[in-house]
C-alpha positions as CSV (number, residue, x, y, z in Angstrom):
1,M,-6.3,66.3,-92.4
2,I,-5.6,63.3,-90.2
3,R,-2.0,63.2,-91.4
4,L,-1.6,66.8,-90.2
5,L,-3.1,66.0,-86.8
6,L,-0.8,63.0,-86.4
7,I,2.3,65.0,-87.3
8,S,1.2,67.8,-85.0
9,G,0.6,65.4,-82.1
10,G,4.0,63.7,-82.8
11,T,5.7,67.1,-82.8
12,I,4.1,68.2,-79.5
13,S,5.0,64.9,-77.9
14,L,8.6,65.2,-79.2
15,V,8.9,68.7,-77.7
16,L,7.6,67.4,-74.4
17,G,10.1,64.5,-74.6
18,I,13.0,66.8,-75.3
19,I,11.9,69.1,-72.4
20,G,11.8,65.9,-70.3
21,I,15.5,65.4,-70.9
22,F,16.3,68.5,-69.0
23,I,13.4,68.4,-66.4
24,P,13.6,65.1,-64.4
25,V,9.9,65.1,-63.5
26,L,8.7,65.0,-67.1
27,P,9.1,61.5,-68.6
28,T,11.1,61.4,-71.8
29,T,10.9,57.9,-73.2
30,P,7.1,57.6,-73.3
31,F,6.8,60.9,-75.2
32,M,9.5,59.8,-77.6
33,I,7.7,56.5,-78.2
34,L,4.4,58.3,-78.7
35,S,6.1,60.6,-81.2
36,A,7.5,57.6,-83.1
37,G,4.1,55.9,-83.1
38,L,2.4,59.0,-84.5
39,Y,5.2,59.7,-87.1
40,V,5.2,56.1,-88.3
41,K,1.6,56.5,-89.3
42,S,2.0,59.9,-90.9
43,S,5.5,60.7,-92.1
44,P,8.2,58.0,-92.7
45,A,10.8,60.8,-93.0
46,L,10.0,62.2,-89.5
47,Y,9.9,58.6,-88.1
48,N,13.4,57.9,-89.5
49,R,14.7,61.1,-88.1
50,I,13.5,60.4,-84.6
51,M,14.8,56.8,-84.8
52,T,18.3,58.0,-86.0
53,G,18.6,61.4,-84.4
54,R,21.6,62.1,-82.1
55,L,19.4,63.2,-79.3
56,T,16.4,60.9,-79.7
57,S,17.7,57.5,-80.8
58,R,18.9,56.5,-77.4
59,Y,15.3,56.7,-76.1
60,M,14.1,54.4,-78.8
61,T,15.8,51.2,-77.6
62,P,13.9,48.3,-75.9
63,S,15.9,48.9,-72.7
64,A,14.8,52.5,-72.6
65,G,11.2,51.4,-73.0
66,R,11.5,48.9,-70.2
67,R,13.1,51.6,-67.9
68,A,10.2,53.9,-68.8
69,G,7.7,51.2,-67.9
70,I,9.3,50.4,-64.6
71,T,9.5,54.1,-63.7
72,A,5.9,54.7,-64.7
73,I,4.8,51.7,-62.5
74,I,6.9,53.0,-59.5
75,I,5.5,56.5,-59.8
76,M,1.9,55.3,-60.2
77,W,2.1,53.0,-57.1
78,S,3.9,55.7,-55.0
79,M,1.0,58.1,-55.7
80,I,-1.6,55.3,-55.0
81,I,0.0,54.5,-51.7
82,L,0.3,58.2,-50.7
83,T,-3.3,58.7,-51.6
84,A,-4.4,55.6,-49.7
85,F,-2.7,56.7,-46.6
86,F,-3.4,60.4,-46.5
87,V,-6.5,61.0,-48.5
88,V,-8.9,58.0,-48.7
89,N,-11.2,57.5,-45.7
90,S,-13.7,54.9,-47.0
91,T,-13.1,51.2,-47.7
92,W,-14.9,51.2,-51.1
93,L,-12.8,54.1,-52.4
94,L,-9.6,52.3,-51.2
95,I,-10.7,49.1,-53.0
96,L,-11.5,51.1,-56.2
97,L,-8.1,52.8,-56.0
98,L,-6.3,49.5,-55.7
99,V,-8.3,48.0,-58.6
100,V,-7.5,51.0,-60.8
101,G,-3.8,50.7,-59.8
102,A,-3.8,47.0,-60.6
103,T,-5.5,47.6,-64.0
104,G,-2.9,50.4,-64.8
105,T,-0.1,48.1,-63.8
106,V,-1.4,45.3,-66.2
107,F,-1.7,47.9,-69.0
108,K,1.8,49.2,-68.5
109,I,3.3,45.8,-68.3
110,R,1.5,44.7,-71.5
111,Y,2.5,48.0,-73.3
112,F,6.1,48.5,-72.2
113,F,7.1,44.8,-72.2
114,S,5.2,43.5,-75.2
115,K,6.6,42.5,-78.6
116,K,4.4,45.1,-80.3
117,H,6.2,47.9,-78.3
118,K,9.5,46.6,-79.7
119,Q,8.1,46.7,-83.2
120,I,7.0,50.3,-82.8
121,T,10.4,51.4,-81.6
122,G,12.0,49.5,-84.5
123,N,13.9,47.0,-82.4
124,H,13.2,43.3,-82.5
């Protein structure tokens, strides 16, 4: 049952990643990485296919992961700054927004730039 859920989640993530190739707003690399992570736990054949596929393999390199991380951080902070300037009126909410942004940045840096991320994508 869990194997089926992991394969289903990986397939949904893969479809979203492929759509992201053609729609610039949708991030491609994080969805491909998620698919690989779900497939590695559930189906070695699907994992090998995503790692060696003509369309997907170029998104599974360490440099693609770093680009995805940098893009994610830039988009996140752009939204935080826009929200801070145009939406937030109270100081405590601004502080909370900045703390959540800093926490998200630390998480993204630890995820996208860690050795574990490189192991998931199959590159050392």
